[in-house]
C-alpha positions as CSV (number, residue, x, y, z in Angstrom):
1,M,-18.9,-59.3,0.9
2,R,-20.9,-56.7,3.1
3,N,-18.2,-55.6,4.8
4,I,-16.2,-54.9,1.9
5,L,-19.0,-53.2,0.5
6,F,-19.7,-51.0,3.5
7,F,-16.0,-50.1,3.9
8,A,-16.0,-49.1,0.5
9,A,-18.8,-46.9,0.8
10,L,-17.5,-45.3,3.8
11,L,-14.3,-44.5,2.1
12,W,-16.4,-42.9,-1.3
13,A,-18.3,-40.8,1.7
14,F,-15.0,-39.7,3.4
15,A,-13.4,-39.0,0.1
16,A,-16.2,-37.2,-1.3
17,Q,-16.6,-35.0,2.1
18,S,-13.0,-34.6,1.9
19,A,-13.4,-33.0,-1.7
20,G,-16.5,-31.1,-0.7
21,L,-14.2,-29.3,2.1
22,N,-11.9,-27.9,-0.7
23,Q,-14.5,-27.1,-3.2
24,I,-14.5,-23.2,-3.5
25,G,-16.4,-21.4,-0.7
26,S,-15.8,-23.8,1.9
27,S,-14.6,-23.1,5.0
28,Q,-11.4,-24.9,4.5
29,P,-9.0,-23.3,2.2
30,P,-6.0,-25.4,0.9
31,A,-3.1,-25.8,3.2
32,W,-0.8,-22.8,3.4
33,S,2.8,-22.2,4.7
34,F,2.4,-18.6,6.1
35,Y,-0.1,-16.1,7.3
36,W,0.5,-13.0,8.9
37,N,-2.3,-10.6,10.4
38,F,-0.7,-7.0,11.1
39,I,-3.7,-5.9,13.1
40,N,-4.5,-9.1,15.2
41,S,-0.6,-9.7,16.1
42,Q,-0.1,-7.0,18.3
43,A,1.0,-4.7,15.3
44,A,4.3,-6.7,14.9
45,A,6.3,-7.7,12.0
46,P,6.7,-11.6,11.6
47,P,9.5,-13.4,13.3
48,G,12.5,-13.1,10.7
49,W,11.2,-10.3,8.7
50,T,13.0,-6.8,8.9
51,V,11.5,-3.2,8.9
52,T,13.9,-0.1,8.3
53,R,13.6,3.6,7.8
54,A,16.2,6.0,8.0
55,A,16.0,9.0,10.7
56,C,14.4,12.0,9.1
57,A,16.2,14.6,7.7
58,G,15.4,18.3,8.3
59,S,13.8,19.7,11.5
60,V,13.3,16.7,13.0
61,S,14.9,13.5,13.3
62,S,11.3,11.3,14.2
63,C,8.9,13.2,12.1
64,V,7.1,10.1,11.3
65,T,3.4,9.4,12.6
66,N,0.6,7.4,12.3
67,A,-1.7,10.5,11.6
68,Q,-4.1,10.4,8.4
69,Y,-6.1,13.5,6.6
70,N,-9.2,12.4,7.5
71,D,-8.5,11.8,11.5
72,A,-10.9,13.1,13.7
73,A,-10.6,16.6,14.4
74,G,-8.0,16.7,17.5
75,A,-7.1,13.0,17.6
76,S,-4.2,11.7,19.1
77,Y,-1.3,9.7,17.0
78,I,1.9,7.9,17.6
79,T,5.4,8.7,16.3
80,Y,7.6,6.7,15.2
81,S,11.4,6.9,15.5
82,A,14.1,5.3,12.6
83,N,13.8,1.8,12.0
84,N,10.4,1.2,13.6
85,P,7.5,-0.1,11.8
86,I,4.3,2.4,11.2
87,F,1.1,1.3,12.4
88,S,-2.7,2.2,12.2
89,P,-5.6,0.0,12.8
90,R,-5.7,-0.7,9.4
91,G,-2.4,-2.4,9.2
92,I,1.5,-1.7,8.8
93,G,2.3,1.2,6.6
94,S,4.4,1.1,3.3
95,F,5.1,4.6,2.4
96,E,7.1,6.6,0.2
97,N,9.5,9.1,1.1
98,R,8.3,12.7,1.5
99,T,9.4,16.1,2.3
100,N,6.5,18.8,4.7
101,Y,7.3,22.2,3.2
102,L,5.2,23.8,5.9
103,F,6.6,24.8,8.7
104,P,6.1,24.5,12.0
105,S,3.4,21.6,11.3
106,E,1.6,21.6,14.7
107,N,-0.8,24.4,15.4
108,P,0.0,26.2,12.0
109,T,-0.9,29.8,11.3
110,T,-0.8,31.6,8.2
111,T,2.3,30.8,6.4
112,T,4.4,31.8,3.3
113,T,6.7,28.7,2.2
114,G,10.5,28.7,1.2
115,T,10.9,27.2,-2.5
116,I,8.8,24.5,-3.5
117,P,10.4,22.7,-6.4
118,T,8.0,21.8,-9.4
119,G,6.3,18.4,-9.1
120,Y,2.7,17.3,-7.7
121,Y,2.4,18.0,-3.4
122,V,-0.2,17.3,-1.1
123,L,-2.0,19.4,1.2
124,I,-3.5,17.9,4.2
125,C,-4.4,19.4,7.9
126,N,-6.4,18.2,10.8
127,G,-8.8,20.4,12.7
128,S,-12.2,22.1,12.0
129,G,-10.6,24.8,10.5
130,S,-9.5,25.4,7.2
131,I,-6.3,26.1,4.6
132,L,-6.2,28.2,1.7
133,S,-3.4,27.6,-0.8
134,A,-2.1,30.2,-3.1
135,A,1.1,31.1,-5.6
136,V,3.3,33.9,-4.2
137,T,6.6,34.2,-6.5
138,G,5.7,30.0,-7.8
139,T,3.0,28.9,-9.9
140,G,0.8,26.3,-9.7
141,S,-2.5,24.7,-10.4
142,G,-5.1,22.6,-8.1
143,L,-4.6,25.4,-5.2
144,G,-7.8,26.6,-3.3
145,T,-9.7,26.1,0.1
146,L,-8.9,22.9,1.7
147,N,-11.6,22.3,5.1
148,C,-9.4,20.0,7.5
149,S,-10.3,16.5,8.8
150,S,-12.5,16.0,5.7
151,T,-10.0,15.4,2.5
152,Y,-7.1,16.6,0.3
153,Q,-6.2,18.7,-2.0
154,T,-3.7,17.6,-5.0
155,F,-1.8,20.4,-6.5
156,Q,1.0,20.7,-9.1
157,V,4.0,23.2,-8.5
158,T,4.8,24.2,-12.4
159,V,7.2,27.1,-11.7
160,A,9.4,26.5,-8.7
161,G,8.6,29.6,-5.8
162,T,7.1,30.3,-2.6
163,F,3.5,29.5,-1.9
164,I,1.4,31.0,0.9
165,F,-0.9,29.1,3.2
166,T,-3.7,30.8,4.9
167,V,-5.1,29.4,8.0
168,T,-8.8,30.1,9.1
169,G,-10.0,28.8,12.7
170,T,-8.4,25.6,14.4
171,V,-5.7,23.8,12.8
172,N,-3.9,21.3,15.0
173,W,-1.8,19.9,12.1
174,A,-0.9,20.5,8.3
175,D,1.4,19.2,5.3
176,V,2.4,20.5,2.4
177,Q,3.8,16.6,1.3
178,G,5.7,15.9,-1.6
179,P,7.0,15.9,-4.8
180,C,5.3,12.8,-5.2
181,L,7.3,9.8,-6.5
182,Y,4.6,8.9,-9.1
183,A,4.2,12.2,-10.5
184,N,0.6,12.7,-11.9
185,S,-2.7,14.0,-10.7
186,A,-3.5,11.1,-8.7
187,C,-0.7,11.7,-6.2
188,G,-2.2,11.3,-2.6
189,P,-1.6,11.8,1.0
190,T,0.8,9.8,3.5
191,P,0.4,10.0,6.8
192,H,1.1,13.5,8.8
193,I,5.3,14.6,9.2
194,I,6.4,16.6,11.8
195,T,8.6,19.8,11.3
196,T,9.5,22.6,13.4
197,S,11.7,25.4,12.3
198,G,12.4,24.0,8.5
199,T,11.4,21.0,6.4
200,S,11.6,17.4,7.6
201,T,12.1,14.5,5.1
202,R,10.8,11.4,6.1
203,P,12.4,8.3,4.5
204,A,10.5,5.4,2.8
205,D,9.6,2.6,5.0
206,A,11.3,-0.8,3.3
207,I,9.7,-4.3,4.8
208,K,11.3,-7.0,3.9
209,F,10.6,-11.2,3.5
210,G,12.1,-13.5,5.9
211,V,14.0,-16.4,4.3
212,V,11.3,-18.9,4.8
213,E,8.6,-16.9,2.8
214,V,11.4,-15.7,0.4
215,S,12.0,-19.6,-0.4
216,T,8.6,-20.1,-0.9
217,I,7.8,-17.9,-3.2
218,Q,11.2,-17.9,-5.2
219,A,10.7,-21.7,-5.6
220,G,8.1,-21.1,-8.1
221,N,4.6,-22.7,-8.1
222,S,3.3,-20.5,-5.0
223,S,0.1,-18.2,-4.0
224,V,-0.1,-15.3,-2.2
225,V,-3.1,-13.3,-1.0
226,L,-2.5,-9.5,0.3
227,E,-4.9,-7.5,1.9
228,Y,-4.7,-3.8,2.1
229,Y,-6.4,-0.3,2.3
230,S,-4.9,2.6,0.1
231,T,-4.4,6.2,1.3
232,S,-5.5,7.4,-2.1
233,S,-7.6,6.4,-4.9
234,G,-5.4,7.4,-7.4
235,A,-2.8,5.5,-9.7
236,T,-0.4,6.8,-7.5
237,N,-1.2,3.7,-5.1
238,Q,-0.9,0.1,-5.8
239,I,2.1,0.5,-7.6
240,S,3.7,-2.3,-6.1
241,L,2.3,-4.5,-2.9
242,L,5.1,-7.1,-3.5
243,G,8.5,-7.1,-5.5
244,S,11.9,-7.0,-5.7
245,P,14.4,-4.0,-6.3
246,I,17.0,-6.0,-8.2
247,N,15.1,-7.3,-11.2
248,G,12.2,-5.1,-11.3
249,L,9.2,-7.8,-11.1
250,Q,6.1,-6.7,-9.3
251,I,3.1,-8.0,-8.2
252,S,0.5,-5.0,-8.4
253,P,-3.2,-4.4,-9.0
254,I,-2.8,-1.6,-11.9
255,D,-5.2,-2.1,-14.3
256,A,-6.0,-0.1,-17.4
257,G,-9.3,1.6,-16.3
258,N,-10.9,-2.3,-16.4
259,A,-12.2,-2.9,-12.7
260,N,-11.9,-6.4,-13.2
261,K,-8.9,-7.2,-15.0
262,C,-5.0,-6.5,-13.5
263,T,-1.7,-6.7,-14.8
264,S,0.6,-8.8,-12.5
265,T,3.8,-7.8,-13.8
266,I,5.6,-4.4,-14.4
267,A,8.6,-4.6,-16.5
268,N,8.2,-1.0,-17.7
269,V,6.9,1.2,-15.0
270,A,7.7,4.5,-17.3
271,N,4.1,2.4,-19.1
272,L,2.0,3.1,-16.2
273,A,1.5,7.0,-16.6
274,T,-1.4,6.5,-18.4
275,S,-3.0,3.4,-16.0
276,G,-5.4,3.9,-13.8
277,S,-6.8,2.0,-10.5
278,N,-9.9,0.1,-9.6
279,Q,-8.5,0.4,-5.7
280,S,-10.8,2.2,-3.2
281,L,-10.0,4.7,-1.0
282,F,-9.4,3.2,2.6
283,T,-11.8,0.3,2.1
284,T,-10.4,-3.3,2.2
285,N,-8.9,-4.3,-1.2
286,R,-7.5,-7.8,-1.8
287,V,-5.1,-8.8,-4.6
288,A,-4.2,-12.7,-5.0
289,A,-1.8,-14.1,-7.3
290,T,-0.2,-17.5,-8.2
291,N,3.5,-17.0,-8.9
292,L,4.3,-19.7,-11.5
293,K,7.6,-20.6,-13.4
294,K,6.2,-19.3,-16.8
295,G,4.4,-16.5,-15.4
296,Y,1.6,-15.3,-13.3
297,N,-1.8,-15.3,-12.3
298,L,-3.8,-12.7,-10.6
299,S,-7.1,-11.2,-9.3
300,C,-7.9,-8.0,-8.1
301,N,-10.9,-7.4,-5.5
302,G,-12.9,-10.3,-6.7
303,G,-12.1,-9.7,-10.5
304,A,-11.5,-12.6,-13.1
305,S,-8.3,-13.8,-13.1
306,T,-5.6,-12.5,-15.4
307,A,-2.6,-14.1,-17.0
308,S,0.7,-12.5,-17.8
309,S,3.2,-14.8,-19.4
310,S,5.9,-12.7,-18.2
311,T,9.0,-14.1,-16.5
312,S,8.3,-15.4,-13.3
313,A,9.6,-14.6,-9.7
314,T,12.2,-17.3,-9.1
315,S,15.2,-14.8,-9.0
316,F,13.7,-12.4,-6.1
317,G,16.1,-13.7,-3.7
318,V,16.4,-12.1,-0.2
319,S,15.5,-8.8,-1.5
320,L,11.7,-9.5,-1.6
321,Q,9.5,-6.6,0.0
322,L,6.4,-6.1,1.0
323,G,4.6,-2.8,-0.1
324,N,7.4,-1.9,-2.9
325,G,9.6,-3.8,-5.1
326,N,12.5,-0.8,-6.1
327,A,13.4,2.8,-5.2
328,L,10.1,4.7,-7.1
329,Y,7.0,2.6,-6.1
330,Y,5.5,2.0,-3.0
331,C,2.4,1.2,-2.2
332,N,1.2,4.1,-0.2
333,C,-1.4,1.8,1.6
334,W,-1.6,-0.2,5.2
335,I,-1.1,-3.5,4.7
336,S,-3.7,-5.8,7.2
337,Q,-3.2,-9.4,6.0
338,I,-0.8,-11.6,3.7
339,K,-1.0,-15.5,3.0
340,I,1.7,-17.8,1.3
341,W,0.8,-21.0,-0.6
342,P,3.5,-23.6,-1.6
343,I,1.2,-24.6,-4.6
344,V,-0.8,-22.9,-7.6
345,L,-4.2,-21.8,-6.4
346,P,-6.8,-22.2,-9.3
347,N,-8.2,-19.4,-10.6
348,P,-11.5,-19.5,-9.4
349,L,-10.1,-19.3,-5.9
350,L,-8.0,-16.5,-6.6
351,Q,-10.9,-14.9,-8.0
352,L,-12.8,-15.8,-4.3
353,Y,-9.8,-15.0,-2.2
354,S,-9.6,-11.5,-3.6
355,T,-13.0,-10.9,-2.3
356,A,-13.6,-8.5,0.5
357,G,-14.7,-10.6,3.1
358,V,-14.1,-14.2,2.2
359,R,-11.8,-16.2,4.4
360,F,-8.7,-17.3,2.7
């Protein structure tokens, strides 16, 4: 009898310990089926995944770089040819297509551009100098002086035409990027685009999941956590962190100005024009979501989980992509980590795992 009681107590203790290990904040998260760290994995895509980006059009066929507007003056950068993923110390990049209308981009001098179409644009530059933007035959708002290697300038061209960019001091490279696909004043920068004797257009990045990972999510009743760094703090970013270009379903941290909530599916992207974003510029951001057969639960940056009863993502197919879900909206960000579970995580865990610095 004593032995039976002893073993019963032992089994109870083991069960209690196991349960304790799975409590929120424990050192042993639930079992996962896929994990990839784009920083610690020697800047490589996961096995079975494909990354495509066509050659640049215009003056430079390999115009893609990982140089950013706030790099130190004179900092070196890497140039990437077609179909090669772009990496920075923050992870793998997923950016929309943009044209650099300022040429030559390297060591620029005061330049009057050709005709720039209407839309929103971003002026960025690297160096200890500055650039003054002004209209010539075109009309625009938001123009003025930009100090290089510090911030960026978003301006709107309301009447197509030429613009002059006056260089003062040392400027190592400069871009007039656009037009931004998500067209509003929150238009933010993407990495530097090289030009020589004319404009250069960098195509968008397409990061496609492997078949195994697609199957896990497509089966429904799964969960995913994404960690990333935005290249701007406006609603032009974080539009789509994961999605399918076929059925339009997205996982995105867009909120409506409430820092503790975000929506999980975007069925009508036109409604995003008035949405804000609580994502921080060049700091760690996280989104944790469960893909249920009848909808989503999702948490952003430690905010309370938000439910959605929209159709689940069980029809993604092999088109599931990281960083965008259709031809118009991209996260414009560096993605550092992704983890997928073949189970539905409870809402408190979603909130925990979406908190920066917490192990997931």
